[in-house]
C-alpha positions in Angstrom: 27.2 -85.3 -39.2 28.2 -83.1 -36.4 27.1 -79.5 -36.9 30.6 -78.1 -36.2 32.2 -80.0 -39.0 32.4 -79.0 -42.7 33.3 -81.7 -45.1 33.5 -81.3 -48.9 31.8 -84.2 -50.7 34.3 -85.9 -53.0 32.9 -88.7 -55.3 30.2 -89.5 -52.7 32.7 -90.6 -50.1 31.8 -88.0 -47.5 28.5 -87.4 -45.7 26.8 -84.1 -46.4 26.2 -81.6 -43.6 22.7 -81.0 -42.3 22.4 -77.5 -43.9 23.4 -78.9 -47.3 20.9 -81.8 -47.0 18.1 -79.3 -45.9 18.9 -77.1 -48.9 18.8 -80.1 -51.2 15.5 -81.3 -49.7 14.0 -77.9 -50.0 15.0 -77.5 -53.7 13.7 -81.0 -54.5 10.3 -80.3 -52.8 10.0 -77.0 -54.7 10.8 -78.7 -58.0 8.2 -81.4 -57.3 5.7 -78.7 -56.5 6.2 -76.8 -59.8 8.3 -78.7 -62.4 8.0 -75.8 -64.9 10.1 -73.6 -67.1 9.4 -70.8 -64.7 11.1 -72.7 -61.8 14.1 -73.5 -64.0 14.4 -69.7 -64.8 14.4 -69.0 -61.0 17.1 -71.6 -60.5 19.2 -70.0 -63.3 18.8 -66.6 -61.7 19.8 -68.0 -58.3 22.9 -69.6 -59.9 23.9 -66.3 -61.4 23.5 -64.5 -58.1 25.7 -67.2 -56.5 28.3 -66.8 -59.2 28.4 -63.0 -58.5 28.8 -63.5 -54.8 31.5 -66.1 -55.2 33.3 -63.9 -57.7 33.3 -61.0 -55.4 34.6 -63.2 -52.5 37.4 -64.7 -54.7 38.1 -61.3 -56.4 37.5 -62.6 -59.9 34.8 -62.0 -62.5 31.6 -64.1 -62.6 32.7 -65.4 -66.0 35.6 -67.1 -64.2 33.3 -69.1 -62.0 31.7 -72.4 -63.2 29.1 -74.0 -61.1 28.8 -77.7 -61.8 26.6 -80.5 -60.3 29.5 -82.3 -58.6 33.2 -82.8 -58.3 33.3 -85.4 -61.0 31.7 -83.1 -63.5 34.2 -80.4 -62.6 37.2 -82.7 -63.0 35.8 -83.9 -66.3 35.6 -80.3 -67.6 39.1 -79.6 -66.6 40.5 -82.8 -68.0 38.6 -82.4 -71.2 40.2 -79.0 -71.7 43.6 -80.6 -71.8 42.8 -83.1 -74.5 
């Protein structure tokens, strides 16, 4: 994928950008090196930092931000709330 393009992955129909792939590979390598509760705690902490940064950027509270694994999971959460 060209470096000057940014595409949001929707249901695995779009290629991921190089920085996204590198972050994924790095996280996978780290998890393979230390599949432990301590690493899970680090990932939880990193997720909370990300929520705070996103909340500040969007001018909302961190409690209003939900980080999911993918678009399908997000859509399922929203649609489940309506049933």
